[in-house]
Each structure stands twice: as C-alpha cells, then as structure tokens.
NULUMBA-811543 format. One line per 3 residues: for each residue x, y, z of C-alpha. Coordinates in steps of 0.001 Angstrom, whole numbers, padded with zeros to 6 digits. Example, Ala and Ser with C-alpha at 12.3 -4.5 7.8 and 13.67 -1.06 7.14 Angstrom:
<rotis>
012300 -004500 007800 ~ 013670 -001060 007140
</rotis>
This chain:
<rotis>
259730 245573 067512 ~ 259858 247381 069911 ~ 260336 251321 070393
262618 251653 073595 ~ 261856 254468 075670 ~ 264480 256890 074915
264152 256404 071233 ~ 259999 257232 071263 ~ 261516 260040 073373
264002 260991 070332 ~ 261198 260362 067619 ~ 258440 262623 069481
261295 265636 070261 ~ 262366 265811 066548 ~ 259412 264656 064561
256563 266352 067401 ~ 253608 264756 068287 ~ 251705 263858 065068
252889 261684 062310 ~ 250995 260297 059510 ~ 250378 257407 057803
249706 256008 054635 ~ 248437 252318 054126 ~ 247312 252575 057959
244855 249316 057872 ~ 247387 246972 057151 ~ 251078 245223 056598
253108 247374 058014 ~ 251968 249977 057458 ~ 249167 248700 060827
252838 247765 061912 ~ 253940 251718 061870 ~ 250490 253287 063555
250888 250563 065900 ~ 254381 251608 067076 ~ 253509 255278 066563
250449 255073 068791 ~ 252550 252839 071406 ~ 255143 255949 071851
252118 258422 072197 ~ 252061 260247 068320 ~ 248761 261612 067946
247946 260104 064519 ~ 246481 261293 061245 ~ 245263 257678 059305
245318 256871 055739 ~ 243206 253499 053938 ~ 240825 254185 050942
239017 251870 053394 ~ 236300 253392 055920 ~ 234838 250107 057696
238775 249337 058811 ~ 239779 252654 059881 ~ 237414 253294 062109
238869 249653 063330 ~ 241452 250484 063997 ~ 241253 253973 065168
238958 251898 068010 ~ 241894 249752 069065 ~ 244511 252324 069479
242147 254945 071068 ~ 240893 251487 073811 ~ 245305 251418 074659
246333 255024 074112 ~ 245282 258071 075008 ~ 245913 260073 071542
243889 261980 068866 ~ 243120 260846 065818 ~ 241907 261139 062225
241337 258492 059032 ~ 241252 259796 056150 ~ 239650 256924 053615
241203 258357 050568 ~ 243163 257115 048091 ~ 246645 258034 048100
247948 257168 044305 ~ 245857 260483 043191 ~ 246719 263584 043499
243256 263764 044807 ~ 243683 261415 048187 ~ 246955 263444 048711
244557 267380 048588 ~ 242832 265732 051156 ~ 245169 265131 053248
247034 268277 053106 ~ 243628 269977 053576 ~ 242240 268122 056730
245215 269196 058181 ~ 246595 272559 057026 ~ 243887 273589 057628
</rotis>
C-alpha cells in the first residue's frame, strides 16, 4: 500500500512531525515504519534488536530526509516503555 499525497498531508497536519513505531524491524511494524518515513515523518523506532534497528535506520536515511531515533527496548515491560518516554519527553 502506498499513501497518497493527500493522506500524507492529512496525517502530518493532524498528528505533527513525529511518529513512534514499535516492532519496527519486521512485519507490519516495518511496513508502517517505511510508509511513515515515505510520508516525511521523523521517527522513533523501537524493537528489542539493536542491530536490526540500525539496519532499518540506515535504509530509511538513504531514502528519506528524516530524523530517526532508535530505542532498543522491550515494550512488554514497564522499563521498556519508560525508556521511550524518557527519551522523547526529556
């Protein structure tokens, strides 16, 4: 699926310049990450696998002019969620 120009504009207007994607290294999370990057969103991408996150970051930075923050944490645990929240809000 590709987002239309109209949909990209609508999303950025409604939600701002940043998006957080968990599970960003495979499956639906990876596809969502690619779609949001293509729409021009800056991203906070999360997974438990740091090396895979770095690979996704490199792929997206080659294709898009966006900022990317990677967070290797398990969001099924409170400490993983805290790591994302502290990074973004501090």
